[in-house]
Structures are given as C-alpha cells and as structure tokens.
TISELUM-948568 format. One record per residue (C-alpha): residue number from 1; residue in three letters; x, y, z. Coordinates in nm, 3 decimals. Layout:
N
<n=NUM, res=ALA, x=X, y=Y, z=Z>
...
//
This chain:
60
<n=1, res=UNK, x=-0.169, y=1.950, z=0.935>
<n=2, res=UNK, x=-0.198, y=1.585, z=0.843>
<n=3, res=UNK, x=-0.032, y=1.335, z=1.069>
<n=4, res=UNK, x=0.265, y=1.141, z=0.943>
<n=5, res=UNK, x=0.371, y=0.801, z=0.955>
<n=6, res=UNK, x=0.720, y=0.695, z=0.939>
<n=7, res=UNK, x=0.742, y=0.316, z=0.788>
<n=8, res=UNK, x=1.048, y=0.111, z=0.812>
<n=9, res=UNK, x=1.100, y=-0.226, z=0.639>
<n=10, res=UNK, x=1.243, y=-0.447, z=0.893>
<n=11, res=UNK, x=1.190, y=-0.772, z=0.694>
<n=12, res=UNK, x=1.244, y=-0.889, z=0.357>
<n=13, res=UNK, x=0.961, y=-0.960, z=0.144>
<n=14, res=UNK, x=1.128, y=-1.254, z=-0.042>
<n=15, res=UNK, x=0.929, y=-1.561, z=-0.001>
<n=16, res=UNK, x=0.586, y=-1.386, z=0.038>
<n=17, res=UNK, x=0.317, y=-1.335, z=-0.233>
<n=18, res=UNK, x=0.368, y=-1.107, z=-0.532>
<n=19, res=UNK, x=0.097, y=-0.875, z=-0.403>
<n=20, res=UNK, x=0.280, y=-0.817, z=-0.082>
<n=21, res=UNK, x=0.607, y=-0.756, z=-0.253>
<n=22, res=UNK, x=0.417, y=-0.499, z=-0.475>
<n=23, res=UNK, x=0.239, y=-0.325, z=-0.169>
<n=24, res=UNK, x=0.623, y=-0.279, z=-0.014>
<n=25, res=UNK, x=0.719, y=-0.141, z=-0.344>
<n=26, res=UNK, x=0.425, y=0.098, z=-0.362>
<n=27, res=UNK, x=0.491, y=0.232, z=-0.020>
<n=28, res=UNK, x=0.839, y=0.345, z=-0.144>
<n=29, res=UNK, x=1.043, y=0.075, z=0.032>
<n=30, res=UNK, x=1.316, y=-0.099, z=-0.155>
<n=31, res=UNK, x=1.593, y=-0.202, z=0.087>
<n=32, res=UNK, x=1.597, y=-0.335, z=0.465>
<n=33, res=UNK, x=1.597, y=-0.064, z=0.712>
<n=34, res=UNK, x=1.477, y=0.211, z=0.460>
<n=35, res=UNK, x=1.229, y=0.457, z=0.603>
<n=36, res=UNK, x=0.984, y=0.662, z=0.445>
<n=37, res=UNK, x=0.731, y=0.932, z=0.576>
<n=38, res=UNK, x=0.368, y=0.874, z=0.449>
<n=39, res=UNK, x=0.064, y=1.094, z=0.518>
<n=40, res=UNK, x=-0.193, y=0.924, z=0.754>
<n=41, res=UNK, x=-0.481, y=0.833, z=0.529>
<n=42, res=UNK, x=-0.709, y=0.522, z=0.505>
<n=43, res=UNK, x=-0.543, y=0.414, z=0.180>
<n=44, res=UNK, x=-0.188, y=0.414, z=0.338>
<n=45, res=UNK, x=-0.318, y=0.246, z=0.666>
<n=46, res=UNK, x=-0.460, y=-0.035, z=0.447>
<n=47, res=UNK, x=-0.143, y=-0.098, z=0.267>
<n=48, res=UNK, x=0.029, y=-0.111, z=0.598>
<n=49, res=UNK, x=-0.213, y=-0.349, z=0.752>
<n=50, res=UNK, x=-0.151, y=-0.603, z=0.444>
<n=51, res=UNK, x=0.216, y=-0.615, z=0.516>
<n=52, res=UNK, x=0.235, y=-0.519, z=0.878>
<n=53, res=UNK, x=0.436, y=-0.812, z=0.962>
<n=54, res=UNK, x=0.726, y=-0.679, z=0.738>
<n=55, res=UNK, x=0.723, y=-0.317, z=0.883>
<n=56, res=UNK, x=0.772, y=-0.112, z=1.174>
<n=57, res=UNK, x=0.539, y=0.213, z=1.200>
<n=58, res=UNK, x=0.580, y=0.506, z=1.408>
<n=59, res=UNK, x=0.338, y=0.802, z=1.423>
<n=60, res=UNK, x=0.472, y=1.142, z=1.421>
//
C-alpha cells in the first residue's frame, strides 16, 4: 500500500509567480485551509517542494 500525504494550503499563492499558482492548482488546492490526500511519489514530492512555503504536509 502506497503512503499518503495530506497536503493543506496554509498561505495564499496571490503575489507569487504564475508557475507556483499553477502548481498549487495542479495539487488540487483552490481555497485556504483546503486539504487533499495524494499518493507519495517523486512527482508529487517535487510539486510540494516547489511551493513548500505555501503548504503544510503530513505523512499518513
């Protein structure tokens, strides 16, 4: 069974580069305090690393 990551948007992407806004959207996050569960994969880890200053990540 693959590990899961709970990703929560804790800071608004307003004022950041378009690519960072697009990464937040690609993770499935639209509103502040919204959480999504993602499978732990290198692609998802890379997306999280790019916008880590906007997110809170918990491993499950």
